Structure formats: C-alpha cells, structure tokens
N, C-alpha and C positions, 0 to 999 in steps of 0.2 A: 445690776441689783441696786435698787434704790431704797433707802429706808433708815431706821434708827439702829440701836445697838444690836437689835435681833439680827438684822442683815450684816452689820459691820463684823460681828464676832463670827460669822460663818466662814470657813475656809472653803469658799465656793469653787475654786480651781481644783481642789482636791475632791470635793463632793460631786461636782459635774465635770469630770475629766475631759469629756468628749466635747465641750463647748468653750468658747472664749468668753470669760466672765470678768467684767469690771465690777468691783465692789465699792459702791458709793454710800454705803451705810455710814451714818455718823451717830455715835453714841450719844444719847439724850436729844436727839433731833426730834421735832415735830413736823406736822404737814406744813406749817408756816416757814420752816426753814429749808425744806426740800427744794433742790434746784435740779432739775433734770438736764440742764444745759452743761453740766460737768461731764457728760457722757457724749461722745461724738456720734451721733446718728446710728445707733446700733439697730439690729433687726427688731429687737425686743427689749423693753425695760420691764423687768419683774419689780413691782413695787409692794412693800408691806409698811404700813405706818398706822398711826392713830392712838396707840396705847398711851404714848407719853402726852399727847394732846388731852386724852380723857383722864389720865391718872394723875399727871403731874401739873398740867396747866389748868386743870378744871374746866376745859372747854366743853361746851355742849356737843352732843352728837351733830346737831344742825351746823354749828360753826366748824367742827372737823370735817364733816362731809363736804361743806362748800369749799373749804381749802383744798381738801383731797381732789375734788372734781376739777379744780383749777390746774393742780399739778398734772392730772390725767390728760386734760385738754391740751396743755403744753407740750406734752409727750407726743400726743396724737398729731398735733399741728407740725411737729418736727420730721414727721414721716415715720417714725417708729411705731411698732405695735405696743400695747401696754398688757401686761398680765398682772392684775391686782390679785395679790394673795391676802386672804382674809387676815384681818387683825386677830391675833391669837387671845383667847380667853385666858384668864390668870387663875392661879390657885392661892388666893390670899384670904384668910380669915375675915369675915365681916365685910368683904368687898363684893358680895352678889349684885349690888347696883352697878359695880364696874362691868361685870360680865353682862348684865342687861344691856348697858350702853354699848358694849362691844357688839353684841348680838344686833342691835338696832343699826349701828354703823355698817356692819357687814350686809344687812339686808338692803340698805340703801345703795351700797356700793355694786353689789350683784345686780340690782335693778338697773343702775345707771349703766353698768358695762353692757348689759343687755340691749341698751339703746344706742350704743356707740359703735360704729365700724371700727375694728382694729382694736378693741378692747375686750379682754377676756377675764372672767372672774374665776378663781380657784379657791375652794373652801379648803383650808388645811385643818380646821377644827374637828372634823369627825376622826381624823387620824391622830391628832395630838392632843385633843380635849374631848374625848368621849364622856358624855354626861354633863357637858357644859362647863367644865373646869380643866384647866391644863393638867394633864396627868403627871404624878409625881415622878413617874420613870423618865420624863423628858426634861425636868427642870432643875435648876441648881437652888432657886430661891422662890419660886412660885411664879415668876415672871420671865426671867432669862432661861434659855434652853441650854441644855447639857449636850455632849456629843451624840447621845442616842437621840435626842431631840432633832438635832441637825441632820443626822442620817435619815430620819423619818420624813423631815420636811423635804429634803433633795430626792428622796424615792418618790414623794408626791408629784414633783414637778419635773422629774427626768423625761417623761413621755412628752411633756409640753415643749421642754427645751429641745428635744429631739426633733420634733415636728417642724418647730420654727426654724432650726438649722437646715433641715432637709428643704424646706420651702425656699429659703435664702439661697441655698446652693442651686436650686433648679430655676431661680429667677434669671430671666435673660441679662439683667444689669450686672451679673456677676460672672 
C-alpha cells in the first residue's frame, strides 16, 4: 500500500489478513514525495494519493496527474502491477471545488490505467462517498477515515487482493 495518511492509518494486515501487506503510507505525503522503491517488487502496489496535492499544496489537477502518472510508470517498470484507488471525495463545507478537482483527477487516472498494461483503477467513491461527498458515517473530520471507513475500503479491494494473490501463487516463478 502506497499513499498518504489515508493509507498510513489503515491497519492493513488486520483488514486484509489473507494477504501480505507492506504499508508505505506517509502522513502528509503528496504525489511528489511518493517513492515506490521502498517496496521490494511486490506482486502489486495499491496506490491512493492526490488529496494533499490538491488541498494543501494547491497543485492543479494537471500537475497532480502528471506526477501520479510518473509514480505509476515507475511501479510498472519495476515489474509490479499497479492498482490505483480513487482519490476520495471530502466532506468539507465550502469545498465543492475540491471535490470537482478530485473527480477530474479520478477520471484522468481511470482513463490512464485503461491504456496501461498492468494498471487497474478501482473507484472507492461510490461506496464511501455516495452523492459526491465523503459520507459522515466513514469520516472523523471530513477527510480522514474512521474504522467503519477502513472496513468499507478493505471490503471494496478484498476481491482484487485475492485475485492478485491467486495469480501470483499460480505463476511459474513461485
């Protein structure tokens, strides 16, 4: 798992007990700071980032996407698959512009992954942000997830994690 505080705060070994998970989330990180090299060639790297770029660093969707694309490319070149998890919408008063930017970033990431072998996009927002805003049942402050949010997130990716693990164990190199 690679990302910012959203990833860092997840108890991924407990949430996905049937998989070996390395949590490489760093609180406050942006796409500019993400380094996939800290993970030693896993079968897949699940990535979620972008909200700190857009919210705190005031980077544009284009700037954020360009950096994100570079991170994805580095992971793919290392031989690992990439599962890009959508940047989550927020529930902050007066920040509909931020959710608009998140939506545009996710659309670009979805399209990009569709053009790259080994890249998959999973949209978590229908589950966590019905109506285009992070559901209050899943957040502590309008941005960060609570326990229920992490349970919902892990439920959304469990099938993908299992599929990748099964493919890896069936691979002739293992």
